[in-house]
BAFI-3210 file (N, C-alpha, C; in Angstrom, 3 decimals, decimal comma, padded with zeros to 6 digits):
// residues 156
n [1|2|3|4|5|6|7|8|9|10|11|12|13|14|15|16|17|18|19|20|21|22|23|24|25|26|27|28|29|30|31|32|33|34|35|36|37|38|39|40|41|42|43|44|45|46|47|48|49|50|51|52|53|54|55|56|57|58|59|60|61|62|63|64|65|66|67|68|69|70|71|72|73|74|75|76|77|78|79|80|81|82|83|84|85|86|87|88|89|90|91|92|93|94|95|96|97|98|99|100|101|102|103|104|105|106|107|108|109|110|111|112|113|114|115|116|117|118|119|120|121|122|123|124|125|126|127|128|129|130|131|132|133|134|135|136|137|138|139|140|141|142|143|144|145|146|147|148|149|150|151|152|153|154|155|156]
n.u [008,557|007,609|009,799|009,815|007,450|008,163|010,270|008,878|006,996|008,762|009,896|007,649|007,075|009,460|009,351|007,068|007,995|010,015|008,513|006,895|008,800|009,574|008,796|006,496|004,094|004,557|002,558|002,190|000,131|-000,259|-000,954|000,090|-001,294|-001,496|-002,044|-002,240|-002,249|-003,018|-002,059|000,321|000,413|001,187|003,776|004,302|003,404|000,835|000,670|-000,398|000,306|-001,082|-000,887|-002,506|-004,029|-005,192|-007,749|-008,554|-007,645|-005,906|-002,488|-000,205|000,808|001,682|002,023|002,688|004,375|005,639|008,234|007,430|009,168|011,178|010,881|012,204|012,596|011,103|008,467|008,363|011,011|012,159|013,872|013,884|011,254|009,983|010,923|009,682|007,033|006,928|007,218|004,799|002,941|003,559|002,765|002,214|003,708|004,454|005,118|004,274|001,542|001,084|001,872|-000,032|-002,434|-001,941|-001,648|-004,194|-005,776|-004,657|-005,356|-008,210|-009,113|-010,881|-011,557|-013,521|-013,761|-011,555|-010,214|-009,950|-006,866|-006,094|-004,868|-003,775|-005,476|-005,628|-003,812|-005,091|-007,500|-006,570|-005,383|-007,625|-009,200|-007,497|-007,173|-009,846|-010,809|-008,945|-009,474|-012,133|-012,027|-009,908|-008,804|-011,106|-011,955|-009,836|-008,032|-004,908|-003,765|-002,162|-003,668|-004,579|-005,593|-007,678|-007,155|-007,635|-009,867|-010,163|-010,440|-008,029]
n.v [039,120|040,503|040,190|037,402|037,036|038,434|036,852|034,465|035,327|036,128|033,664|032,283|033,826|033,437|030,679|030,572|031,967|030,248|027,980|029,029|029,502|027,066|026,028|024,874|022,403|019,176|016,953|013,717|012,989|010,907|007,474|004,115|001,154|-002,375|-005,442|-008,962|-012,277|-015,220|-017,659|-019,062|-018,546|-020,422|-020,577|-017,994|-015,168|-013,019|-009,467|-006,190|-002,761|000,175|003,626|006,188|009,424|011,927|012,371|009,982|009,469|007,609|007,646|006,299|003,114|-000,254|-003,296|-006,640|-009,822|-011,896|-014,253|-017,443|-018,883|-017,063|-013,987|-011,749|-011,971|-010,895|-011,510|-009,897|-009,359|-011,765|-013,502|-016,143|-016,978|-015,125|-015,968|-018,489|-017,623|-016,129|-018,192|-019,486|-017,452|-015,519|-013,044|-011,299|-009,381|-009,906|-007,817|-005,572|-005,967|-005,796|-003,134|-001,859|-002,425|-001,097|001,545|002,033|001,957|004,087|006,228|006,015|005,701|003,926|000,695|-000,881|000,106|-000,641|-002,297|-005,714|-007,074|-008,207|-011,433|-011,576|-012,511|-013,870|-012,405|-009,937|-010,528|-011,227|-008,779|-007,048|-008,239|-008,046|-005,212|-004,338|-005,580|-004,547|-001,790|-001,745|-003,083|-001,970|000,651|002,409|002,321|003,302|001,589|000,483|-001,980|-004,849|-006,647|-009,921|-012,121|-014,862|-017,147|-019,760|-020,991|-019,669|-018,985|-018,618]
n.w [046,219|043,995|042,381|041,992|040,545|038,250|037,273|036,820|034,907|032,848|032,247|031,239|028,965|027,517|027,083|025,507|023,263|022,358|021,732|019,750|017,803|017,002|014,624|012,088|012,919|011,681|010,491|009,422|006,889|005,231|004,982|005,095|003,984|004,199|002,514|002,125|000,716|002,590|001,832|-000,456|-004,032|-006,662|-005,556|-004,693|-002,670|-003,095|-002,702|-001,654|-001,248|-000,186|-000,243|001,293|001,483|003,862|002,976|002,011|-000,528|-002,919|-003,060|-003,663|-004,919|-004,471|-005,964|-005,880|-005,666|-003,181|-002,696|-001,504|000,262|000,698|001,446|000,552|-002,105|-004,981|-007,266|-009,526|-009,996|-010,502|-012,705|-013,646|-013,196|-014,872|-017,346|-017,567|-017,525|-019,931|-021,769|-021,607|-021,929|-024,201|-025,202|-023,164|-020,770|-017,437|-015,692|-017,061|-017,034|-014,264|-013,749|-015,334|-013,959|-011,507|-012,419|-013,503|-011,164|-009,734|-011,365|-011,575|-008,962|-007,835|-007,251|-008,399|-010,915|-012,283|-015,003|-016,056|-017,013|-020,160|-020,706|-018,254|-016,247|-013,748|-012,144|-012,249|-010,948|-008,379|-007,608|-007,623|-005,610|-003,346|-003,113|-002,935|-000,553|001,262|001,137|002,093|004,619|006,028|005,153|004,903|007,507|008,871|010,013|010,657|010,797|009,417|006,754|006,312|003,970|003,692|001,355|000,824|-000,215|-002,487|-006,004|-007,178]
ca.u [007,376|007,587|010,888|009,368|006,478|008,897|010,984|007,862|006,475|009,839|009,991|006,490|007,269|010,556|008,831|006,164|008,807|010,669|007,485|006,485|009,889|009,944|008,388|005,149|003,950|004,445|001,827|002,139|-001,262|-000,294|-000,925|000,292|-002,089|-000,930|-002,855|-001,625|-002,923|-002,483|-001,423|000,982|-000,169|002,323|005,037|004,432|002,294|000,470|000,423|-000,583|000,466|-001,726|-000,664|-003,656|-003,929|-006,235|-009,049|-008,700|-007,201|-004,742|-001,374|000,858|000,382|002,646|001,402|003,730|004,280|006,904|008,469|006,923|010,229|012,143|010,068|013,001|012,562|009,832|008,198|008,670|012,460|012,588|014,069|013,498|009,791|009,629|011,214|008,593|005,829|006,987|007,032|003,370|002,161|004,559|002,224|001,941|004,768|003,812|005,329|003,413|000,195|001,095|001,896|-001,325|-003,420|-001,649|-001,944|-005,656|-006,294|-004,193|-006,147|-009,655|-009,355|-012,015|-011,197|-014,601|-013,619|-010,315|-010,478|-009,088|-005,862|-006,127|-003,663|-003,353|-006,738|-005,386|-003,205|-006,140|-008,438|-005,881|-005,244|-008,936|-009,623|-006,650|-007,489|-011,233|-010,911|-008,131|-010,222|-013,332|-011,771|-008,865|-008,684|-012,318|-012,081|-008,627|-007,354|-003,604|-003,292|-002,007|-004,802|-004,213|-006,815|-007,711|-007,409|-007,625|-011,012|-010,203|-010,260|-006,693]
ca.v [038,642|041,129|039,576|036,048|037,167|038,855|035,668|033,549|035,906|036,052|032,252|031,950|034,504|032,753|029,383|030,855|032,322|029,032|027,142|029,703|029,444|025,675|025,641|024,334|020,973|018,398|015,723|012,904|012,668|009,709|006,222|002,934|-000,017|-003,575|-006,666|-010,070|-013,563|-016,093|-018,815|-018,748|-018,909|-020,818|-020,310|-016,580|-014,583|-011,707|-008,423|-004,824|-001,662|001,406|004,826|007,074|010,672|012,140|012,344|008,605|009,397|006,741|008,432|005,394|001,713|-001,310|-004,614|-007,584|-011,139|-012,261|-015,690|-018,136|-019,278|-015,972|-012,795|-010,686|-012,194|-010,491|-012,132|-008,926|-009,370|-013,156|-013,767|-017,525|-016,977|-014,358|-016,832|-019,469|-016,869|-015,798|-019,406|-019,809|-016,291|-014,643|-011,734|-010,468|-009,258|-009,828|-006,506|-004,622|-006,191|-005,266|-001,673|-001,461|-002,463|-000,017|002,829|002,192|002,293|005,438|007,172|005,915|005,793|003,063|-000,642|-001,439|000,651|-001,161|-003,364|-006,886|-007,008|-009,396|-012,245|-011,573|-012,599|-014,253|-011,252|-008,918|-010,978|-011,091|-007,353|-006,494|-008,752|-007,445|-003,789|-004,200|-005,930|-003,608|-000,531|-001,932|-003,548|-001,221|002,069|003,146|002,335|003,872|000,517|000,317|-003,358|-005,626|-007,508|-011,201|-012,643|-016,316|-017,500|-021,222|-021,412|-018,763|-019,629|-018,346]
ca.w [045,550|042,687|041,622|041,647|039,463|037,062|036,780|036,305|033,673|031,859|031,859|030,402|027,679|026,826|026,647|024,394|022,099|021,869|021,121|018,524|016,839|016,731|013,278|011,920|013,182|010,456|010,736|008,213|006,595|004,402|005,731|004,257|004,356|003,568|002,469|001,399|000,846|003,632|001,201|-001,722|-005,320|-007,503|-004,863|-004,326|-001,914|-003,625|-001,700|-002,130|-000,298|-000,636|000,549|001,121|002,233|004,870|002,299|001,494|-001,921|-003,079|-003,585|-004,090|-004,945|-004,764|-006,139|-006,238|-005,042|-002,541|-002,752|-000,318|001,190|000,842|001,170|-000,065|-003,552|-005,575|-008,566|-010,578|-010,211|-010,668|-014,131|-013,942|-013,300|-016,071|-018,498|-017,612|-017,886|-021,364|-022,572|-021,563|-022,338|-024,817|-025,568|-021,989|-019,769|-016,121|-015,082|-017,776|-016,481|-012,897|-013,869|-015,887|-012,870|-010,555|-013,073|-013,576|-009,834|-009,406|-012,158|-011,333|-007,518|-007,502|-007,725|-009,226|-012,264|-012,865|-015,964|-016,071|-018,066|-021,017|-020,575|-016,848|-015,511|-012,359|-011,467|-012,136|-009,914|-007,088|-007,334|-007,290|-004,306|-002,315|-002,957|-002,493|000,867|002,028|001,226|002,923|005,978|006,717|004,797|005,255|008,967|009,449|010,744|010,031|010,963|008,186|006,425|005,707|003,367|003,535|-000,043|000,708|-001,031|-003,632|-007,305|-007,685]
c.u [007,316|008,643|010,482|008,369|007,157|009,625|009,995|007,320|007,508|009,994|008,863|006,641|008,361|010,095|007,894|006,926|009,475|009,673|007,051|007,537|010,236|009,508|007,003|005,141|003,800|003,812|001,754|000,700|-001,382|-000,150|-000,772|-000,506|-001,572|-001,919|-002,085|-002,462|-002,247|-001,676|-000,791|000,173|001,019|003,659|005,254|003,192|002,000|000,231|000,227|-000,353|-000,183|-001,345|-001,824|-003,469|-005,114|-007,641|-009,357|-008,389|-005,940|-003,632|-000,233|000,370|001,580|001,867|002,484|003,441|005,632|007,022|008,097|008,019|011,315|011,451|010,866|013,026|011,162|009,679|008,582|010,157|013,002|012,660|013,661|011,977|009,350|009,852|010,101|007,303|005,797|006,778|005,553|002,530|003,086|004,062|001,992|003,116|004,092|003,975|004,503|001,985|000,075|001,040|000,556|-002,382|-003,204|-001,987|-003,444|-006,232|-005,898|-005,060|-007,620|-010,044|-010,516|-011,747|-012,281|-014,535|-012,333|-010,650|-009,489|-008,132|-005,893|-004,793|-003,145|-004,588|-006,519|-004,802|-004,240|-007,115|-007,830|-005,806|-006,567|-009,416|-008,816|-007,040|-008,896|-011,376|-010,106|-008,864|-011,385|-012,992|-010,710|-008,910|-009,908|-012,508|-010,877|-007,833|-006,051|-003,045|-003,226|-003,211|-004,284|-005,507|-006,699|-008,102|-007,432|-008,789|-011,148|-009,960|-008,866|-005,737]
c.v [039,188|040,494|038,170|036,084|037,569|037,664|034,677|034,050|035,823|034,621|031,841|032,575|033,802|031,403|029,557|031,201|031,088|028,114|027,735|029,620|028,020|025,207|025,039|022,844|020,256|017,063|014,971|012,487|011,452|008,472|005,074|001,780|-001,210|-004,732|-007,722|-011,318|-014,376|-017,238|-018,423|-019,216|-019,174|-020,410|-018,873|-016,108|-013,190|-010,709|-007,082|-003,875|-000,436|002,527|005,757|008,326|010,806|012,102|010,985|008,501|008,538|007,547|007,557|003,953|000,820|-002,606|-005,557|-008,913|-011,427|-013,781|-016,321|-018,414|-018,221|-014,669|-011,636|-010,819|-011,862|-011,116|-011,189|-008,881|-010,761|-013,507|-015,179|-017,624|-016,261|-015,192|-017,871|-018,799|-016,600|-017,026|-019,802|-018,688|-015,250|-013,232|-010,806|-010,523|-009,068|-008,460|-005,422|-004,739|-005,575|-003,737|-001,145|-001,401|-001,315|001,347|003,082|002,616|003,714|006,482|007,184|006,030|004,919|001,685|-001,247|-000,940|000,199|-002,357|-004,512|-006,758|-008,317|-010,133|-012,313|-011,594|-012,923|-013,082|-010,154|-009,261|-010,826|-009,625|-006,747|-006,967|-008,113|-005,993|-003,599|-004,477|-004,978|-002,278|-000,660|-002,205|-002,749|000,276|002,860|003,269|002,973|002,869|000,182|-001,104|-004,066|-006,541|-008,763|-011,867|-014,150|-016,641|-019,013|-021,742|-020,550|-019,534|-019,420|-019,416]
c.w [044,127|041,784|041,164|040,498|038,157|036,441|036,155|034,966|032,548|031,348|030,929|029,021|026,875|026,282|025,454|023,127|021,506|021,175|019,795|017,436|016,428|015,353|013,281|012,248|011,849|010,804|009,414|007,973|005,691|005,272|004,748|004,841|003,554|003,637|001,693|001,592|001,942|003,030|-000,128|-002,928|-006,250|-006,876|-004,423|-003,578|-002,478|-002,481|-002,384|-000,959|-000,922|000,314|000,248|001,967|003,191|004,270|001,680|000,002|-001,970|-003,745|-004,094|-003,975|-005,221|-004,852|-006,623|-005,563|-004,416|-002,518|-001,418|000,707|001,365|000,459|000,571|-001,593|-004,071|-006,957|-009,703|-010,910|-010,524|-012,157|-014,523|-014,102|-014,578|-017,331|-018,671|-018,070|-019,390|-022,244|-022,642|-022,169|-022,978|-025,143|-024,376|-021,017|-018,411|-015,477|-015,768|-017,241|-015,090|-012,920|-014,387|-014,789|-011,885|-011,148|-013,176|-012,228|-009,443|-010,115|-011,753|-009,862|-007,044|-008,099|-008,604|-010,670|-012,957|-013,751|-015,788|-017,250|-018,851|-020,920|-019,153|-015,949|-014,042|-011,567|-011,261|-011,018|-008,527|-006,679|-006,881|-005,919|-003,177|-002,051|-002,401|-000,999|001,741|002,201|002,206|004,384|006,741|006,409|005,242|006,764|009,651|010,266|010,028|010,139|009,606|007,989|005,729|005,259|003,178|002,098|-000,254|-000,126|-002,277|-004,922|-007,869|-007,379]
res [m|k|r|s|l|t|i|l|f|t|g|i|v|a|l|g|c|l|t|g|c|s|g|k|d|t|v|d|t|n|t|v|y|h|a|e|y|a|n|p|v|h|g|y|i|p|f|v|d|l|t|v|d|a|n|k|k|i|t|s|i|t|y|n|w|k|k|e|d|d|s|s|v|l|k|s|d|d|e|e|y|a|k|t|w|r|s|v|n|p|d|m|d|q|n|v|a|r|e|n|l|m|n|q|l|q|e|k|q|d|i|s|k|v|d|t|v|a|g|a|t|m|a|s|t|e|f|k|e|l|v|s|k|l|m|k|e|r|v|q|k|g|n|k|k|e|l|v|i|d|n|s|t|s|s|t]
***
């Protein structure tokens, strides 16, 4: 009986040592939330990915558009689209506008304080709607499910 208790006690101590030596638990406190439009706008589907920490602070932002018929093609990388864009709006680079919006949100942490980028009103409106609805319907509730926004009646 004494031997059984000694073995049991030794086992418990060994298990405790192994658990104690396993290192600190690493819990990922960053969560990625995704929102996109249900319908394409000029052949592309706008989307936003927000990474937020446990305090709901936005730590990373991706804003882009994926091609309707090939989601691996992003508008920001589409030279043909960029060429067309420049012919219509030579004073505004679409990627500069996109970066401007993301930088404003990163700095201000509040979509209502993000200014519309001159020459990129449609992109600004899409970005603000995507982020606003994603924050309200997913981030604030901790709901990680992808958000698809019905834009069939949207002005975009």
